[in-house]
C-alpha positions as CSV (number, residue, x, y, z in Angstrom):
1,X,5.8,18.1,-38.6
2,X,6.9,20.0,-41.7
3,X,10.6,19.8,-42.8
4,X,12.6,22.9,-42.0
5,X,15.7,23.8,-44.0
6,X,17.9,22.6,-41.1
7,X,16.1,19.3,-40.7
8,X,16.3,18.8,-44.4
9,X,20.0,19.2,-44.4
10,X,20.3,16.9,-41.4
11,X,18.3,14.2,-43.2
12,X,20.6,14.7,-46.2
13,X,23.7,14.1,-44.0
14,X,22.2,10.9,-42.9
15,X,20.6,9.6,-46.1
16,X,23.3,10.5,-48.6
17,X,25.5,7.5,-47.7
18,X,22.4,5.2,-47.3
19,X,21.4,6.2,-50.9
20,X,24.9,5.6,-52.0
21,X,24.8,2.1,-50.4
22,X,21.7,1.3,-52.4
23,X,23.3,2.5,-55.7
24,X,26.4,0.6,-55.0
25,X,24.4,-2.6,-54.6
26,X,22.7,-2.0,-58.0
27,X,25.6,-0.6,-60.1
28,X,28.7,-2.4,-61.5
29,X,31.7,-2.9,-59.4
30,X,33.7,-0.3,-61.2
31,X,31.3,2.4,-60.1
32,X,31.5,1.6,-56.4
33,X,34.5,3.8,-55.4
34,X,33.0,6.8,-57.2
35,X,29.6,6.4,-55.6
36,X,31.2,6.2,-52.2
37,X,33.2,9.4,-52.9
38,X,30.1,11.3,-54.1
39,X,28.0,10.1,-51.2
40,X,30.6,11.1,-48.6
41,X,31.2,14.4,-50.4
42,X,27.4,15.2,-50.6
43,X,27.1,14.4,-46.9
44,X,30.0,16.7,-46.1
45,X,28.6,19.5,-48.2
46,X,25.3,19.2,-46.4
47,X,27.1,19.2,-43.1
48,X,28.9,22.4,-43.9
49,X,25.6,24.1,-44.9
50,X,24.0,22.8,-41.8
51,X,26.8,24.3,-39.7
52,X,26.5,27.6,-41.5
53,X,22.9,27.8,-40.3
54,X,23.7,26.7,-36.8
55,X,22.6,29.7,-34.7
56,X,20.8,30.0,-31.3
57,X,17.9,31.7,-33.0
58,X,17.3,28.7,-35.2
59,X,17.3,26.3,-32.3
60,X,14.8,28.4,-30.3
61,X,12.4,28.9,-33.1
62,X,10.7,25.5,-32.3
63,X,10.0,25.1,-28.6
64,X,9.7,21.3,-29.0
65,X,13.3,21.2,-30.1
66,X,14.5,21.9,-26.6
67,X,17.8,23.3,-27.8
68,X,18.4,20.8,-30.7
69,X,19.1,22.1,-34.2
70,X,17.5,20.4,-37.2
71,X,15.0,18.7,-34.8
72,X,12.7,16.3,-36.6
73,X,10.3,13.9,-35.0
74,X,8.1,11.6,-37.2
75,X,6.0,8.6,-36.3
76,X,7.9,5.4,-36.8
77,X,6.2,2.5,-34.9
78,X,2.8,3.9,-33.9
79,X,0.0,1.8,-32.5
80,X,-2.4,1.8,-29.6
81,X,-0.3,2.4,-26.5
82,X,2.9,2.6,-28.5
83,X,4.8,5.7,-29.6
84,X,8.2,5.1,-31.1
85,X,9.4,7.9,-33.3
86,X,12.1,8.7,-35.8
87,X,13.5,11.6,-33.9
88,X,16.8,13.3,-34.8
89,X,18.6,16.5,-33.8
90,X,21.9,18.1,-33.1
91,X,23.3,20.2,-30.3
92,X,26.7,21.5,-29.2
93,X,27.7,18.1,-27.8
94,X,27.1,16.2,-31.1
95,X,27.6,18.8,-33.9
96,X,31.3,18.4,-34.4
97,X,31.1,14.6,-34.4
98,X,28.4,15.0,-37.0
99,X,30.7,17.1,-39.1
100,X,33.8,15.0,-38.4
101,X,32.1,11.8,-39.7
102,X,31.6,12.8,-43.4
103,X,34.9,14.6,-43.4
104,X,36.8,11.5,-42.5
105,X,34.9,9.3,-44.9
106,X,35.5,11.8,-47.7
107,X,39.3,12.0,-47.1
108,X,39.3,8.2,-46.7
109,X,37.6,7.8,-50.1
110,X,40.2,10.1,-51.7
111,X,43.0,8.0,-50.1
112,X,41.4,4.8,-51.5
113,X,41.2,6.1,-55.1
114,X,44.4,4.3,-56.2
115,X,43.7,1.1,-54.3
116,X,41.9,-2.0,-55.5
117,X,40.7,-3.8,-52.4
118,X,39.5,-7.4,-52.8
119,X,35.7,-7.7,-53.1
120,X,35.8,-4.0,-54.0
121,X,32.0,-3.6,-54.3
122,X,31.4,-5.1,-50.9
123,X,34.2,-3.0,-49.3
124,X,32.6,0.3,-50.4
125,X,29.1,-0.9,-49.5
126,X,30.4,-1.5,-46.0
127,X,31.9,2.0,-45.8
128,X,28.6,3.6,-46.8
129,X,26.7,1.5,-44.3
130,X,29.2,2.4,-41.6
131,X,28.9,6.1,-42.3
132,X,25.1,5.8,-42.2
133,X,25.3,4.0,-38.8
134,X,27.7,6.5,-37.3
135,X,25.8,9.6,-38.4
136,X,22.5,8.1,-37.2
137,X,24.0,7.2,-33.9
138,X,25.2,10.8,-33.2
139,X,21.9,12.4,-34.2
140,X,19.3,10.0,-32.7
141,X,16.9,11.3,-30.2
142,X,14.9,8.1,-29.8
143,X,16.4,5.3,-27.8
144,X,15.3,2.5,-30.0
145,X,16.5,4.4,-33.1
146,X,19.8,5.0,-31.3
147,X,20.0,1.2,-30.6
148,X,19.4,0.4,-34.3
149,X,22.2,2.6,-35.4
150,X,24.4,1.2,-32.7
151,X,23.9,-2.3,-34.0
152,X,24.2,-1.1,-37.7
153,X,27.7,0.0,-37.0
154,X,28.7,-3.4,-35.7
155,X,28.1,-5.2,-39.0
156,X,30.3,-3.2,-41.4
157,X,32.9,-2.7,-38.6
158,X,33.3,-6.4,-38.3
159,X,33.6,-6.8,-42.0
160,X,36.3,-4.2,-42.3
161,X,38.3,-6.1,-39.7
162,X,37.5,-9.7,-40.8
163,X,37.7,-9.4,-44.6
164,X,40.4,-6.8,-45.2
165,X,42.5,-7.0,-42.1
166,X,45.9,-8.6,-41.2
167,X,46.9,-12.2,-40.4
168,X,44.8,-12.4,-37.2
169,X,41.8,-10.6,-38.7
170,X,39.2,-13.2,-38.0
171,X,40.1,-13.4,-34.3
172,X,40.1,-9.6,-34.1
173,X,36.7,-9.4,-35.8
174,X,35.2,-12.1,-33.6
175,X,36.4,-10.3,-30.4
176,X,35.0,-7.0,-31.6
177,X,31.7,-8.5,-32.6
178,X,31.1,-10.5,-29.4
179,X,32.2,-7.8,-27.0
180,X,30.0,-5.1,-28.7
181,X,27.0,-7.4,-29.0
182,X,27.1,-8.4,-25.3
183,X,27.2,-4.8,-24.2
184,X,24.4,-3.8,-26.6
185,X,22.1,-6.5,-25.3
186,X,22.4,-5.1,-21.8
187,X,21.6,-1.7,-23.2
188,X,18.5,-3.0,-25.0
189,X,17.1,-4.4,-21.8
190,X,17.6,-1.0,-20.1
191,X,15.9,0.7,-23.1
192,X,12.9,-1.6,-22.9
193,X,12.6,-1.0,-19.2
194,X,12.6,2.8,-19.7
195,X,10.0,2.5,-22.5
196,X,7.6,0.5,-20.2
197,X,7.9,2.4,-16.9
198,X,9.0,5.9,-17.5
199,X,5.8,7.2,-19.2
200,X,3.1,4.9,-17.9
201,X,0.5,6.2,-20.3
202,X,2.3,4.9,-23.4
203,X,5.2,2.7,-24.4
204,X,7.7,5.2,-25.8
205,X,11.4,5.4,-26.4
206,X,11.4,9.1,-27.3
207,X,14.6,10.5,-25.6
208,X,13.1,13.9,-24.8
209,X,9.9,12.5,-23.4
210,X,11.8,10.0,-21.2
211,X,14.3,12.7,-20.0
212,X,11.5,15.1,-19.1
213,X,9.6,12.4,-17.3
214,X,12.6,11.4,-15.2
215,X,13.4,15.0,-14.3
216,X,9.7,15.8,-13.4
217,X,9.5,16.1,-9.6
218,X,5.8,15.2,-9.8
219,X,6.6,11.8,-11.2
220,X,9.4,11.2,-8.7
221,X,11.7,9.6,-11.2
222,X,13.2,6.2,-10.5
223,X,14.4,5.0,-7.1
224,X,18.1,5.3,-6.8
225,X,18.6,1.5,-6.8
226,X,16.8,1.2,-10.1
227,X,18.9,4.0,-11.5
228,X,22.0,2.1,-10.5
229,X,21.0,-0.9,-12.6
230,X,19.9,1.1,-15.5
231,X,23.0,3.3,-15.5
232,X,25.2,0.1,-15.2
233,X,23.5,-1.5,-18.2
234,X,24.2,1.6,-20.4
235,X,27.7,2.2,-18.9
236,X,29.0,-1.4,-19.6
237,X,27.9,-1.1,-23.2
238,X,29.6,2.3,-23.6
239,X,32.7,1.2,-21.7
240,X,33.2,-1.6,-24.1
241,X,32.7,0.7,-27.1
242,X,35.1,3.4,-25.9
243,X,37.0,1.2,-24.8
244,X,37.6,1.6,-21.1
245,X,39.8,-0.6,-18.9
246,X,39.1,-3.5,-18.2
247,X,36.7,-3.8,-21.1
248,X,39.4,-2.9,-23.6
249,X,40.9,-6.3,-24.5
250,X,39.3,-6.4,-28.0
251,X,40.8,-3.0,-28.9
252,X,44.6,-3.4,-29.5
253,X,44.1,-6.5,-31.7
254,X,41.2,-5.0,-33.6
255,X,43.0,-1.7,-34.3
256,X,46.3,-3.5,-35.3
257,X,44.7,-6.2,-37.5
258,X,42.0,-4.2,-39.1
259,X,42.3,-2.7,-42.6
260,X,43.6,0.9,-42.7
261,X,40.1,2.2,-43.1
262,X,38.8,0.1,-40.2
263,X,41.7,1.3,-37.9
264,X,41.0,5.0,-38.8
265,X,37.3,4.8,-38.3
266,X,37.4,2.8,-35.1
267,X,39.9,5.1,-33.5
268,X,38.6,8.4,-34.7
269,X,34.9,7.8,-34.7
270,X,33.7,4.5,-33.3
271,X,35.6,5.0,-30.0
272,X,33.6,8.3,-29.6
273,X,30.4,6.3,-29.7
274,X,31.0,5.1,-26.1
275,X,32.0,8.6,-24.8
276,X,29.1,10.3,-26.5
277,X,26.7,7.6,-25.1
278,X,28.0,8.2,-21.6
279,X,27.3,12.0,-22.0
280,X,24.0,11.8,-23.8
281,X,22.3,8.9,-22.2
282,X,24.2,7.7,-19.1
283,X,24.9,11.0,-17.4
284,X,21.9,12.9,-18.7
285,X,19.2,10.3,-17.9
286,X,20.7,8.9,-14.6
287,X,22.5,11.9,-13.0
288,X,22.2,10.6,-9.4
289,X,23.6,7.2,-10.2
290,X,26.2,8.7,-12.5
291,X,27.6,10.9,-9.7
292,X,27.7,7.9,-7.3
293,X,29.6,5.8,-9.9
294,X,31.7,8.7,-11.1
295,X,34.8,8.1,-8.8
296,X,34.9,4.5,-9.8
297,X,34.6,5.2,-13.5
298,X,37.1,8.0,-13.3
299,X,39.5,5.7,-11.5
300,X,39.1,3.2,-14.4
301,X,39.7,6.1,-16.8
302,X,43.0,6.9,-15.1
303,X,44.0,3.3,-15.2
304,X,43.3,3.4,-18.9
305,X,45.4,6.5,-19.3
306,X,48.4,5.0,-17.5
307,X,48.0,1.4,-18.8
308,X,47.6,2.5,-22.4
309,X,50.5,4.9,-22.2
310,X,52.8,2.3,-20.6
311,X,51.9,-0.4,-23.2
312,X,52.5,2.2,-26.0
313,X,56.0,2.8,-24.5
314,X,57.0,-0.8,-25.0
315,X,55.6,-1.3,-28.5
316,X,57.7,-1.9,-31.6
317,X,54.7,-2.2,-34.0
318,X,53.6,1.3,-35.2
319,X,49.9,0.4,-35.4
320,X,49.8,-1.2,-32.0
321,X,51.5,1.9,-30.6
322,X,48.9,4.2,-32.0
323,X,46.2,1.8,-30.7
324,X,47.4,1.9,-27.1
325,X,47.9,5.7,-27.5
326,X,44.3,5.9,-28.4
327,X,43.2,3.9,-25.4
328,X,45.2,6.3,-23.2
329,X,43.7,9.4,-24.7
330,X,40.1,8.0,-24.5
331,X,40.8,7.7,-20.8
332,X,41.3,11.4,-20.6
333,X,38.0,12.1,-22.3
334,X,36.0,9.8,-20.0
335,X,37.8,11.4,-17.0
336,X,36.4,14.8,-18.2
337,X,32.9,13.5,-18.6
338,X,32.7,12.2,-15.0
339,X,34.3,15.3,-13.4
340,X,30.9,16.9,-13.4
341,X,31.9,20.5,-14.0
342,X,31.8,22.7,-17.1
343,X,35.5,23.0,-17.8
344,X,36.1,19.2,-17.9
345,X,32.9,18.3,-19.7
346,X,33.4,21.0,-22.4
347,X,37.1,19.9,-22.7
348,X,35.9,16.3,-23.1
349,X,33.5,17.2,-25.9
350,X,36.2,19.2,-27.7
351,X,38.8,16.5,-27.2
352,X,36.6,14.0,-28.9
353,X,37.0,15.9,-32.1
354,X,40.7,16.8,-31.5
355,X,41.6,13.2,-30.8
356,X,39.7,12.0,-33.9
357,X,41.7,14.3,-36.1
358,X,45.2,13.5,-34.7
359,X,44.6,9.7,-34.5
360,X,43.2,9.5,-38.0
361,X,46.2,11.4,-39.3
362,X,48.6,9.0,-37.4
363,X,46.9,5.9,-38.9
364,X,47.0,7.5,-42.4
365,X,50.7,8.2,-42.0
366,X,51.4,4.7,-40.7
367,X,49.7,3.2,-43.7
368,X,51.6,5.5,-46.1
369,X,54.8,4.1,-44.5
370,X,53.6,0.6,-44.8
371,X,52.6,1.0,-48.5
372,X,56.2,2.0,-49.3
373,X,58.1,-0.5,-47.2
374,X,55.8,-3.3,-46.2
375,X,56.4,-3.1,-42.5
376,X,55.0,-1.5,-39.3
377,X,58.0,-2.5,-37.3
378,X,59.7,0.6,-35.9
379,X,63.1,-1.2,-36.0
380,X,62.9,-1.3,-39.8
381,X,63.1,2.5,-40.1
382,X,65.6,5.2,-39.7
383,X,66.5,8.5,-41.3
384,X,63.1,9.2,-43.0
385,X,63.4,12.9,-42.3
386,X,66.1,13.2,-45.1
387,X,64.2,10.9,-47.5
388,X,60.7,12.3,-47.1
389,X,60.7,15.9,-45.7
390,X,56.9,16.6,-46.4
391,X,56.0,13.3,-44.8
392,X,58.2,14.1,-41.8
393,X,56.6,17.6,-41.3
394,X,53.0,16.3,-41.3
395,X,54.0,13.4,-39.2
396,X,55.5,15.8,-36.7
397,X,52.3,17.9,-36.5
398,X,50.2,14.8,-35.8
399,X,52.6,13.5,-33.2
400,X,52.8,16.9,-31.4
401,X,49.0,17.3,-31.5
402,X,48.7,13.9,-29.8
403,X,51.3,14.9,-27.2
404,X,49.2,18.0,-26.4
405,X,51.7,20.7,-27.5
406,X,50.2,24.2,-27.0
407,X,49.1,25.6,-30.3
408,X,47.7,22.3,-31.6
409,X,44.4,20.6,-31.1
410,X,45.3,18.1,-28.3
411,X,46.4,20.8,-25.8
412,X,43.1,22.7,-25.2
413,X,40.9,19.7,-24.4
414,X,43.4,17.9,-22.2
415,X,44.2,21.1,-20.3
416,X,40.5,21.8,-19.7
417,X,39.9,18.2,-18.6
418,X,42.8,18.2,-16.1
419,X,41.8,21.6,-14.8
420,X,38.2,20.5,-14.4
421,X,39.1,17.1,-12.8
422,X,41.3,18.9,-10.3
423,X,38.4,21.1,-9.2
424,X,35.7,18.4,-9.5
425,X,33.0,18.3,-6.8
426,X,32.9,14.4,-7.0
427,X,36.5,13.3,-7.8
428,X,39.6,13.2,-5.6
429,X,42.3,15.6,-6.8
430,X,44.8,12.7,-6.8
431,X,43.1,11.3,-10.0
432,X,43.9,14.4,-12.0
433,X,47.5,14.3,-10.7
434,X,47.9,10.7,-11.7
435,X,46.3,11.5,-15.1
436,X,49.0,14.1,-15.7
437,X,51.6,11.3,-15.7
438,X,49.8,10.1,-18.8
439,X,50.7,13.3,-20.5
440,X,54.4,12.8,-19.6
441,X,54.3,9.2,-20.9
442,X,52.6,10.3,-24.1
443,X,55.5,12.6,-24.8
444,X,57.9,9.7,-24.1
445,X,56.5,7.1,-26.4
446,X,55.4,9.5,-29.2
447,X,58.5,11.5,-29.4
448,X,60.7,8.4,-29.1
449,X,58.7,6.8,-32.0
450,X,59.2,9.9,-34.1
451,X,63.0,10.0,-33.3
452,X,63.4,6.3,-34.2
453,X,61.7,6.6,-37.5
454,X,62.9,10.0,-38.7
455,X,66.5,10.4,-37.5
456,X,69.7,8.5,-37.8
457,X,71.4,7.1,-40.9
458,X,69.1,5.4,-43.3
459,X,69.9,2.0,-44.9
460,X,70.4,1.7,-48.7
461,X,67.4,-0.6,-49.1
462,X,65.2,1.9,-47.3
463,X,66.4,4.7,-49.5
464,X,65.6,2.7,-52.6
465,X,62.0,2.3,-51.7
466,X,61.4,5.7,-50.2
467,X,59.4,8.5,-51.8
468,X,57.8,11.6,-50.4
469,X,54.0,12.3,-50.2
470,X,52.3,12.6,-53.6
471,X,49.5,15.1,-54.2
472,X,46.7,12.8,-53.3
473,X,48.3,11.9,-49.9
474,X,49.0,15.5,-49.2
475,X,45.3,16.4,-50.0
476,X,44.2,13.7,-47.5
477,X,46.4,15.0,-44.7
478,X,46.1,18.7,-45.3
479,X,42.5,19.3,-44.0
480,X,43.2,17.3,-40.8
481,X,46.4,19.3,-40.3
482,X,44.6,22.6,-40.8
483,X,41.9,21.7,-38.3
484,X,44.6,20.6,-35.7
485,X,46.1,24.1,-35.9
486,X,42.8,25.8,-36.0
487,X,41.5,24.2,-32.8
488,X,44.9,24.7,-31.1
489,X,45.3,28.3,-32.0
490,X,41.7,29.5,-31.7
491,X,39.4,27.1,-29.8
492,X,37.0,29.8,-28.7
493,X,34.6,29.4,-31.7
494,X,34.4,25.7,-31.1
495,X,33.9,26.1,-27.3
496,X,31.2,28.8,-27.9
497,X,29.0,26.1,-29.5
498,X,29.9,23.5,-26.8
499,X,29.7,25.5,-23.6
500,X,26.0,26.4,-23.8
501,X,24.9,22.8,-24.1
502,X,27.3,21.4,-21.5
503,X,26.1,24.1,-19.1
504,X,22.5,23.2,-19.9
505,X,23.2,19.6,-19.2
506,X,24.9,20.4,-15.8
507,X,21.9,22.5,-14.9
508,X,19.6,19.5,-15.6
509,X,21.9,17.3,-13.4
510,X,22.2,19.9,-10.6
511,X,19.6,22.8,-10.7
512,X,21.9,24.8,-8.4
513,X,24.6,25.0,-11.0
514,X,25.0,28.5,-12.4
515,X,27.1,28.7,-15.6
516,X,27.4,32.5,-15.2
517,X,29.4,32.0,-12.0
518,X,32.1,30.0,-13.7
519,X,35.4,31.9,-13.4
520,X,36.9,33.0,-16.8
521,X,40.3,33.8,-15.3
522,X,42.2,34.0,-12.0
523,X,40.9,37.5,-11.2
524,X,37.3,36.1,-11.3
525,X,37.9,33.5,-8.6
526,X,35.8,34.0,-5.5
527,X,37.4,36.3,-3.0
528,X,36.9,36.7,0.7
529,X,33.7,38.7,1.3
530,X,34.1,42.2,2.6
531,X,32.6,42.9,6.0
532,X,29.1,44.4,5.6
533,X,28.6,48.0,6.5
534,X,26.2,48.4,9.4
535,X,22.8,49.6,8.6
536,X,21.5,52.9,10.1
537,X,19.2,50.9,12.4
538,X,22.0,48.7,13.8
539,X,24.9,51.3,13.7
540,X,26.1,52.3,17.2
541,X,24.5,55.6,18.2
542,X,26.4,58.5,19.7
543,X,25.8,58.7,23.5
């Protein structure tokens, strides 16, 4: 297959950080930070160009793309009876995650410019490998390739926790590594089963071929019991990665003990790996089993919402509070995935990006506070609003976006998820009502945290160490803040890309689903039918 302009850009988004990793390994230590910055920036520039060419006409130009942009499929492991391909592509479900990944790595590299981490060369090498793994994960259209990138993320993620984390970093890294590895081995078994039995003529892990074979009525798909086991193998792996209660026990410690870069990337991007996997592979490949398991997974999502929110309420450590807040918000996204309607699924996809922006900003702001005062303990702070007004203003935006204030990014996705969950064909309405309590608790713990840090009378020792944001720190936070306002004030452009593909996925799951019949407002809701006028043949005749 010849390379199109879009597939070339998609390859550049993937390969720029990988090339940067190779250069970092060869060049002196002093060049590492600049190579990482250039590689992340090149990947972001390619991503913006890719998005500029992201049109429906481009996707439909190649029938084999099946709605994916930049679609590329090349032989990878080819032998007699084996067809494993290097297949990549992007649709409305993955495009904003593909753009968010280089954006966060670029702002993170700007933030690190004045730092000198220990083993500096290794640190930037791990960041570049992690960016490669995350990008590859979100664009893979081959199950074995997807698994390779899933495992690639595990290695640098463990290093970022274990080498540059806090006092309990080794324990946190070990938990993260073992939990993720255990889940991924289950997923590998399911992938091998699909490769052997989905397309009998050939051993293939091509996602599009497997999805088409499963959906083909002539082949009959898998028996429901087999679907149950396959879905469960994928679901456990994705539940650990998200994380979802009760598979979450690695998360608070890993987020709190990781380096700042590790905390940001785990909360903003790596947690989305699980949710994205649920959508792309769990629900899409095994829709019947997914609908049967949906009430149970949605119930666990609601428990995650309430448990994470309550644990955040009682925290005095700022990083742990943000970690439990992230656990709660991921619960909302998973609830939206398993509501099985367009509003909730589109809201979940949008909320992945919105949560990534707000959570990354909160971790950046927490580290800026720590850099000045050496503590994450909320009891150490008071009166910061007077000492650092720019910091306070940007902190307030990130907090309110996480709360879900209308006009900021967190509101649109959460509203769509709750609305869709309430009208879900497979979930009880009580789940959406209980999930709403998580919104209330989020306001309690986030606004109380903001009040404790920003208001009151500051102590003299706090005043002596305080300073407002410098230009570099403002430049790091500004693009995240602009996007939080943009999504909150005008989500329609984002949803226009998302809705087509969530609707297409729901049609694959339920052929009777008709996106054109979705109500756009209250006036479009179904009304009682008017009595039909009698036809001339059946109308009563005059005597």
